[in-house]
FIPA-812717 format. One record per residue (C-alpha): residue in one letter; x, y negated, z negated. Coordinates in steps of 0.25 Angstrom, whole numbers, plus 5000, padded with zeros to 4 digits. Example, Ala and Ser with C-alpha at 12.3 -4.5 7.8 and 13.67 -1.06 7.14 Angstrom:
<pts>
A504950184969/S505550044971/
</pts>
This chain:
<pts>
M508050664900/A507350574890/P506350644880/L505250564886/K505550604900/E505750744896/S504350744889/L503750674901/L504350774911/K503550894904/I502250824909/P502550834925/E503250964923/N501951024917/L501150974930/V500951064942/D501250994955/G499850944958/D499650884943/F501050824945/K500650754957/K499350704950/F500250654938/K501050574948/W499850524955/L499250474941/L500550414938/K500650324950/N499250274946/E499750224932/K500150084929/P501250054932/S501250154943/I502450234948/P502550214963/V502050324971/S503350324979/K504050364966/L503050464961/E502850534975/R504150614975/A504450614960/D504650744953/R504250774939/M505550714933/D505550594942/T504050564939/V504450564924/D505550464927/L504650374935/M503550384923/V504550334913/Q505150224922/T503750174925/Y503050184912/Y504150174902/T503550184888/N502150214894/T502650344901/Q502050434890/K500650364890/V500650364906/T500950514906/V499850544896/R498850454904/V499150524917/L499050664910/E497750624904/K497250584918/M497650724923/D496950794911/R498250854906/T498150834891/D499050954890/L500150874895/V499850754887/K499950844875/K501250894880/L501750754882/S501350704868/K502150824862/G503350784869/I503450634868/P503650564854/V502550464852/P502650354842/K501750374829/G500350334831/Q500350334846/S499850444856/L500250474870/I498750514873/S497950404877/N496650364871/
</pts>
């Protein structure tokens, strides 16, 4: 598994089922959206795969935005520790 996917997988793995359901609901409302039919039955690993396929290089930023909407700054911090960010940039939105 690629380092990005491994780091991203830690996020849904740290969500209880209700929060994971909300995470997926918020993802389907992002642009571009992941089709509901694909997210509906996706487990945590499938969700990460769908995120990377859909958002490409923006996957980290989309993940942070969704976590901020969920008030999960603890997971934003965990994500930012696990993913290398280019110098002068931040994963946390302003």
